[in-house]
N, C-alpha and C positions, 0 to 999 in steps of 0.2 A: 710347846716344843716336842717334836717327835724324834725318836732315835731308834734305829733298828736294834733288836736284842743281839748281843754279841756272845762270843764263846771263849772258853779257856781250856787249857789242856787238862788231862785226866785228873779227876778228883775223886773223893771218897763218898759220893752221894748216891751210889747205885742203889736201886730199889728192886725188890723181888715181890711184887704184889701178889696177893692170893687170887684164886680163880674167880672170886665174886666181887673183887674191888679193884681199884687202880691206884695210881700214885702220881705225884709231881716231884721232880728233882731237878737240881741245877746248881749254878754257881753265881755268886754275886761278885762283881769286879768293878774296878775303876777304868773308865774309858781311856784316859790319857796315858796311864802307866801300865795298864794290864794287870795291876796287882789285885789279889783277892781282897774282898771287903769282909772282914770278920765282924760279928755282932750286929749285922743288919737285921732289922725286924721285918718279918714277912708273915703274911696271912693269906689264906685262900678261902673263898666263899663260893658255894654252889649257887649259880644264878637262880633267883627266885626265892632264896632262903636268906635269913638274917644271921644265922650262926656262922662264925668264922673259926678256922683252925690256925693257930699261931705257932711260929718257930723262929729261931735265930740262926744265922749263918755261922759256921764254925771257923776255926783259924785259917782254913784253906778256902774260905768263902762258900763252902758247900752247904746246901740245905736240902731238906726233903720233907714231903708230906705223904705219909703212908695211909693205907686203908681208907681211900676216898671212894664214895659212891660214884658209879659212872654218871657222866653228865658234863655240862659246860661250866667252867669255873672262871672267876676273876681273881687275879693275884695282886696284892698291894704290898709294897716294900718301902722302907724308909731308912735313911742313914744320914747323920749329920744335918738333919733338917730338910733333906731332899726326898720328896715322895716320887715313887715310880709305880705305875700301874700297868699291868699286862692283862688285857681282856680276852675273853673268848678262847679259853684253853679247853680243848676237848679231852676228857679223860675216859678211856675205854676200859672195860673189864679185863683184868689180867695184864695191863700194859702200863708203862711209865711214860708220861709226857715230860720231856726234858725242856725246861724253860730257864734260860739264863737271864740274869738281871744286871744291867749296866748303870752305874751311877757316874755323874760328872762331878767329881769332888772339886770343891771350890767354885762351882757354878750351879747352885742348888735350884735351878728352874725345875718345875714339875715335868716329868716325862710320862707320856702315855703311848703304849704300844698295843696294836690290835694283833694278837697272836694268830688270828685266822686270816690275816691279810698282810703278811710280812713283806719287807723289801728284799725279795729273794735275789741272791746273787751279788749283793753289795759287798765289796771288799773294803776293809777298814784297816787303819794303821794306828799304832801307839808307840810310846817311847818307854821301854822298861827301865825302871830306876836303877836296877842293880845288874845291868848288862853292859859289857864293854862296847866300844864303838867300832871294833874291828869286824864283827860279824852281826848278823841279824837273826830273826826268828820267823819261821812260817808256821802257822797253826790254823786250825779251823775244825769244821765238822762235815760229815757226809750225811745227807738228809734225803728222805724220800719226798720228791717234789709233789706227789699226789696227796699225801696225808700229813706231811711234816714230821713223821717219825724219824728219829735218828737211826742210822744204819751202822750196826756193830759188825766188825769183821771184814770191812772193806779194805782193800789194799790201796794205799795212797803213795804216789811217787812224785818227787820233785826233781826235775832235771834242769841243770844250769851250771853256774860257776863252781858249785861245790861238787860237781859230778852228779851221780844219781843217788838220791836219798829215798828211802822206803820205810813206811810204817804201816801198821794195821790199826784201824780205829778201835777204841775201847768200847765198853758196854754202853756208853753214852754217845757213841758215834764221833768221838774226838780224836784228832791226830795232832802231832807237833814235831817240828824239826828245829833243833837248837844249833847254834854255831854255823849258821848259813852264810857262806861267803857272799859279799855284795855282788849284784848282777841281776840278770833277767832270768826268770824261771818259767817252766811249764809244769803245772800241777795237775795231776790226773788221779782218778780213783776208778777202780773196777770192782765189781761184786758178782759173784757166781750165784745164779738162781737156778734151782733144780728144774730141768725141763726147758729152760730158756737160754742156757749158755751164760756168757758173761755180758754184763752191762757196764759201759764205761762212759765217763764224763771227763772233759779236759778243759783247762783254762790256760791260755798262753800269754806270753809277754807280761809277766808280773814282775815289776822291778822291786828289788829288796836292797835297802841301804844299810850300812853299818849302824848298829845301835838302834835299829828299828824292828818292831814286831809287825807282821803283816797277817791279817786274818782273812783267810780264803775259804768261804763256804762252797761246798760242792753239792749239787742236787742231782740225784739219779731218779729216773722215771721207773720206779719199781712197780707201783700199783697198776700201771697200764700194761704190764707184761702178761 
């Protein structure tokens, strides 16, 4: 079974790797409810080596691996008997690769994701357990389509039944709008690049129902500028 890696709103797994190493950080969550998964067991291994580094996700589902040698890594995760594997994660010197892990609680089929060949642009939906039915949620990430890096500081706007909603992506490129009135939305992001002006991406006609969370990934062509 293959499932695209999904995203959650801001968490406390930010990394500040040193100039000679890199890091991996992200969030573990349940696909159907969007809830964070605490105490998931995760490990990363540099391809071609046997030694692995192990961590657990915290109460917010956040996890991080610091001080990793630059190279290509594979990540393994498990929770409640379900294994999830994310392959081909490139870690660069002085950079954090943000890798989110999604479990399908109650359906423990193995999940394998090729991080180097994602299903870009896929919109997904979930039913938050502790959210009312009158409004919905729009959340997601802004990403560089060329190298898959998350884009911090991008301005995201959702225009629709709730009026105009605006947020700025956090240091892991995440954004979130709560209490979104049901209806159809246009979600866009723009980012200012020195010497190139503003780069914008837009996704239209995104329906949001009451009691529903909608994950809208946005991809900006930064590395081609």
